[in-house]
C-alpha positions as CSV (number, residue, x, y, z in Angstrom):
1,M,-6.8,50.3,-6.2
2,K,-8.5,47.9,-4.8
3,S,-8.3,45.4,-7.7
4,F,-4.3,46.0,-7.4
5,A,-4.2,45.5,-3.9
6,M,-6.2,41.8,-4.4
7,Q,-4.0,41.4,-7.0
8,L,-0.6,41.5,-4.8
9,L,-3.1,40.1,-1.8
10,L,-4.0,36.4,-3.5
11,P,-1.0,35.0,-4.9
12,L,0.7,36.0,-1.0
13,M,-2.4,33.8,0.4
14,L,-1.9,31.0,-1.9
15,I,1.8,30.3,-1.1
16,L,0.6,30.6,2.7
17,M,-1.5,28.1,2.0
18,M,0.8,25.8,0.2
19,N,2.9,26.3,2.9
20,C,0.6,25.3,6.0
21,N,-0.8,22.4,3.4
22,S,2.5,21.2,3.1
23,Q,4.5,21.0,6.5
24,H,0.8,19.7,7.2
25,N,0.4,16.8,5.7
26,K,4.4,16.2,6.7
27,D,3.4,16.2,10.6
28,Q,0.8,14.0,9.5
29,L,2.6,11.2,8.4
30,Q,4.3,10.3,11.9
31,K,1.8,7.3,12.2
32,Q,1.5,3.7,12.3
33,W,-0.2,3.4,8.4
34,S,-2.1,-0.3,7.6
35,L,-1.0,-1.8,4.1
36,I,-4.6,-1.5,2.0
37,S,-3.4,-1.9,-1.3
38,F,-0.7,-3.5,-3.2
39,R,0.8,-4.7,-6.6
40,D,-1.7,-7.8,-6.0
41,F,-2.0,-8.7,-2.9
42,D,-5.4,-9.9,-1.9
43,K,-6.8,-7.3,0.7
44,T,-7.5,-9.6,3.1
45,L,-4.1,-11.1,3.0
46,L,-2.6,-7.5,4.0
47,T,-4.9,-7.4,7.2
48,K,-4.8,-10.6,8.1
49,N,-1.0,-9.8,8.3
50,N,-1.3,-6.9,9.6
51,A,0.7,-5.1,7.2
52,Y,2.0,-1.7,8.1
53,L,4.8,1.3,8.2
54,N,5.0,2.8,11.0
55,L,6.1,6.6,10.5
56,I,6.4,7.2,14.3
57,P,9.8,8.7,14.9
58,K,12.6,6.9,16.7
59,E,14.2,9.3,19.5
60,S,17.3,6.4,19.2
61,A,17.8,7.2,15.5
62,E,16.4,10.3,13.3
63,N,14.4,9.4,10.2
64,Q,14.8,5.2,11.5
65,Y,10.6,3.6,10.6
66,S,9.7,0.6,10.8
67,A,7.4,-2.2,8.9
68,Y,6.2,-5.4,9.2
69,M,5.0,-7.8,6.3
70,G,3.8,-10.6,8.3
71,C,7.0,-12.4,9.5
72,N,10.1,-10.1,10.6
73,N,10.3,-6.8,11.8
74,L,11.9,-4.4,8.8
75,F,13.2,-1.4,9.3
76,V,13.6,1.5,7.1
77,T,15.7,4.8,7.2
78,A,13.0,7.4,5.6
79,K,13.0,11.2,4.2
80,F,10.1,13.2,3.8
81,D,10.4,16.1,1.7
82,S,7.3,18.9,2.2
83,K,6.5,19.4,-1.8
84,G,6.0,15.3,-1.6
85,N,9.3,13.4,-1.8
86,V,10.4,10.7,-0.5
87,E,13.5,8.7,-0.5
88,F,14.1,5.4,1.3
89,S,17.0,3.7,2.1
90,D,18.8,1.5,4.3
91,I,16.3,-1.6,4.1
92,G,16.3,-4.1,6.1
93,A,15.1,-7.0,8.1
94,T,15.1,-9.3,11.2
95,M,16.0,-13.7,9.3
96,M,12.9,-15.6,10.1
97,Y,11.5,-17.4,7.7
98,C,7.4,-18.4,8.3
99,E,5.5,-20.0,4.9
100,N,3.3,-17.8,2.6
101,N,4.4,-14.8,4.2
102,M,7.7,-14.7,2.7
103,E,6.3,-13.5,-1.1
104,L,4.5,-10.0,0.3
105,E,7.8,-9.0,3.0
106,K,10.0,-9.7,-0.5
107,T,7.8,-7.6,-2.2
108,F,7.2,-5.4,0.0
109,I,10.9,-4.7,0.8
110,S,12.3,-4.3,-3.4
111,Q,9.3,-2.0,-4.4
112,I,9.6,0.4,-0.7
113,A,13.2,1.4,-2.1
114,E,11.6,2.2,-5.5
115,M,8.9,5.0,-4.1
116,K,9.6,8.5,-5.2
117,S,6.9,10.3,-3.7
118,Y,3.8,10.6,-1.0
119,R,0.8,12.2,-0.7
120,I,-2.0,11.8,1.7
121,E,-5.7,11.3,0.4
122,N,-8.8,11.2,2.8
123,Q,-7.0,9.7,5.5
124,R,-4.7,7.6,3.4
125,L,-1.0,7.7,2.6
126,I,0.1,7.7,-0.5
127,L,3.0,6.4,-2.1
128,A,4.2,6.5,-5.6
129,D,7.1,5.5,-7.9
130,G,6.2,7.6,-11.0
131,Q,5.6,4.4,-13.1
132,G,2.1,4.2,-11.9
133,N,3.2,1.8,-9.2
134,E,1.7,2.5,-5.6
135,M,1.0,1.7,-1.9
136,I,-1.9,2.5,-0.7
137,F,-1.8,2.7,2.9
138,T,-4.8,4.4,6.0
139,S,-4.4,5.0,9.8
140,A,-3.8,2.2,11.4
141,E,-5.2,5.3,14.5
142,K,-9.0,5.2,15.6
């Protein structure tokens, strides 16, 4: 009888833990994230440019977020689900030209739309495209 109860209780506990963890991760997304690793761009450049993705929800528009790569203000629509999937769309930017910063911004804009999954590990947000490419962010909060 004790064994039977454990067999029923263990799967239930695992399901509850997975659901809590997924929701917890989704809640943890809502902050500003500093970009620390992306393609071949040097971390020093990312830091100097204050490159970030801001996932703090806007009251005026659902699923609308912002980003900055050192020149233009970027905006994006993103939908995150509790299973670790993400969809980025409606990506746009202001239209200033900034010498030495345009390559990072152009690459970020083209690649963010390719990111299909997310996970949070050790205070880091990792976006992945399923082809081995990742964007790694760390929490900008101290």
